[in-house]
KEKOLDREN-819294 format. One record per residue (C-alpha): residue in one letter; z, x, y. Coordinates in nm, 3 decimals. Example, Ala and Ser with C-alpha at 12.3 -4.5 7.8 and 13.67 -1.06 7.14 Angstrom:
2
<loba res="A" pz="0.780" px="1.230" py="-0.450"/>
<loba res="S" pz="0.714" px="1.367" py="-0.106"/>
***
This chain:
101
<loba res="M" pz="8.489" px="7.083" py="14.734"/>
<loba res="K" pz="8.493" px="7.462" py="14.735"/>
<loba res="V" pz="8.748" px="7.657" py="14.935"/>
<loba res="V" pz="8.599" px="7.967" py="15.102"/>
<loba res="A" pz="8.828" px="8.212" py="15.278"/>
<loba res="L" pz="8.641" px="8.379" py="15.564"/>
<loba res="E" pz="8.705" px="8.724" py="15.705"/>
<loba res="E" pz="8.933" px="8.846" py="15.430"/>
<loba res="H" pz="8.995" px="9.219" py="15.449"/>
<loba res="Y" pz="9.012" px="9.511" py="15.213"/>
<loba res="W" pz="9.046" px="9.885" py="15.259"/>
<loba res="D" pz="8.839" px="10.137" py="15.073"/>
<loba res="A" pz="9.044" px="10.452" py="15.007"/>
<loba res="E" pz="8.743" px="10.680" py="15.050"/>
<loba res="V" pz="8.661" px="10.532" py="15.391"/>
<loba res="A" pz="9.026" px="10.520" py="15.502"/>
<loba res="K" pz="9.088" px="10.889" py="15.431"/>
<loba res="H" pz="8.853" px="10.979" py="15.719"/>
<loba res="F" pz="9.094" px="10.840" py="15.979"/>
<loba res="A" pz="9.419" px="10.999" py="16.095"/>
<loba res="E" pz="9.548" px="10.698" py="16.291"/>
<loba res="R" pz="9.702" px="10.423" py="16.085"/>
<loba res="G" pz="9.819" px="10.079" py="16.178"/>
<loba res="P" pz="10.139" px="9.899" py="16.075"/>
<loba res="E" pz="9.980" px="9.789" py="15.746"/>
<loba res="M" pz="10.013" px="10.149" py="15.623"/>
<loba res="R" pz="10.393" px="10.117" py="15.641"/>
<loba res="N" pz="10.403" px="9.802" py="15.429"/>
<loba res="P" pz="10.354" px="9.886" py="15.058"/>
<loba res="Q" pz="10.274" px="9.526" py="14.955"/>
<loba res="M" pz="10.012" px="9.490" py="15.230"/>
<loba res="L" pz="9.859" px="9.824" py="15.143"/>
<loba res="E" pz="9.841" px="9.727" py="14.774"/>
<loba res="R" pz="9.657" px="9.407" py="14.864"/>
<loba res="L" pz="9.418" px="9.580" py="15.102"/>
<loba res="H" pz="9.315" px="9.826" py="14.830"/>
<loba res="D" pz="9.290" px="9.566" py="14.551"/>
<loba res="L" pz="8.953" px="9.416" py="14.465"/>
<loba res="G" pz="9.044" px="9.311" py="14.114"/>
<loba res="A" pz="9.314" px="9.133" py="13.920"/>
<loba res="L" pz="9.574" px="9.093" py="14.196"/>
<loba res="R" pz="9.321" px="8.954" py="14.443"/>
<loba res="L" pz="9.183" px="8.708" py="14.186"/>
<loba res="K" pz="9.535" px="8.601" py="14.084"/>
<loba res="E" pz="9.636" px="8.534" py="14.445"/>
<loba res="M" pz="9.308" px="8.354" py="14.515"/>
<loba res="D" pz="9.377" px="8.126" py="14.218"/>
<loba res="Q" pz="9.735" px="8.065" py="14.332"/>
<loba res="A" pz="9.611" px="7.970" py="14.679"/>
<loba res="G" pz="9.325" px="7.755" py="14.550"/>
<loba res="I" pz="9.058" px="7.982" py="14.698"/>
<loba res="D" pz="8.721" px="7.981" py="14.521"/>
<loba res="V" pz="8.541" px="8.253" py="14.719"/>
<loba res="Q" pz="8.644" px="8.517" py="14.972"/>
<loba res="V" pz="8.410" px="8.670" py="15.228"/>
<loba res="L" pz="8.531" px="9.030" py="15.245"/>
<loba res="S" pz="8.498" px="9.278" py="15.525"/>
<loba res="H" pz="8.642" px="9.625" py="15.554"/>
<loba res="G" pz="8.950" px="9.639" py="15.773"/>
<loba res="A" pz="8.948" px="9.863" py="16.078"/>
<loba res="P" pz="8.885" px="10.143" py="16.116"/>
<loba res="A" pz="8.567" px="10.160" py="15.911"/>
<loba res="T" pz="8.235" px="10.340" py="15.899"/>
<loba res="Q" pz="8.128" px="10.227" py="16.246"/>
<loba res="R" pz="8.382" px="10.477" py="16.385"/>
<loba res="M" pz="8.236" px="10.772" py="16.191"/>
<loba res="D" pz="7.959" px="11.010" py="16.285"/>
<loba res="G" pz="7.627" px="10.843" py="16.192"/>
<loba res="D" pz="7.522" px="11.073" py="15.907"/>
<loba res="L" pz="7.870" px="11.076" py="15.755"/>
<loba res="A" pz="7.896" px="10.697" py="15.783"/>
<loba res="V" pz="7.568" px="10.647" py="15.597"/>
<loba res="Q" pz="7.666" px="10.895" py="15.326"/>
<loba res="V" pz="8.011" px="10.742" py="15.271"/>
<loba res="A" pz="7.887" px="10.382" py="15.281"/>
<loba res="R" pz="7.601" px="10.440" py="15.038"/>
<loba res="G" pz="7.825" px="10.633" py="14.800"/>
<loba res="R" pz="8.090" px="10.365" py="14.800"/>
<loba res="I" pz="7.839" px="10.083" py="14.749"/>
<loba res="A" pz="7.688" px="10.261" py="14.449"/>
<loba res="E" pz="8.032" px="10.321" py="14.302"/>
<loba res="R" pz="8.151" px="9.966" py="14.363"/>
<loba res="I" pz="7.859" px="9.795" py="14.195"/>
<loba res="T" pz="7.935" px="9.981" py="13.871"/>
<loba res="N" pz="8.308" px="9.906" py="13.878"/>
<loba res="E" pz="8.436" px="9.648" py="13.626"/>
<loba res="D" pz="8.669" px="9.475" py="13.874"/>
<loba res="Q" pz="8.390" px="9.428" py="14.123"/>
<loba res="L" pz="8.159" px="9.297" py="13.852"/>
<loba res="R" pz="8.423" px="9.034" py="13.769"/>
<loba res="L" pz="8.438" px="8.933" py="14.135"/>
<loba res="V" pz="8.058" px="8.900" py="14.148"/>
<loba res="D" pz="8.060" px="8.698" py="13.826"/>
<loba res="R" pz="8.328" px="8.470" py="13.967"/>
<loba res="Y" pz="8.119" px="8.420" py="14.280"/>
<loba res="L" pz="7.806" px="8.340" py="14.080"/>
<loba res="Q" pz="7.999" px="8.087" py="13.869"/>
<loba res="Q" pz="8.122" px="7.916" py="14.188"/>
<loba res="V" pz="7.771" px="7.900" py="14.333"/>
<loba res="K" pz="7.637" px="7.736" py="14.017"/>
<loba res="R" pz="7.891" px="7.450" py="14.035"/>
***
């Protein structure tokens, strides 16, 4: 049986820099590290917890709170950058391996 963690969050630094207000997670260095990590630390902690796949969503605030044109520009830029990033490619590969099982 596969273990899927739903509604796991991350924070993209490029998106986050557009917002002045910050929640309590910004005062906790360990939480902030985990929110920004989409690579080795996340995979290590998933393995430790027995999680096969995480469904990620950006933590609030996110692009839905930006002006429309800016939101589209930032989101498209970040998607393009993410799909060429080695850590993200490892996450995708891990997902594909899980699906094949």
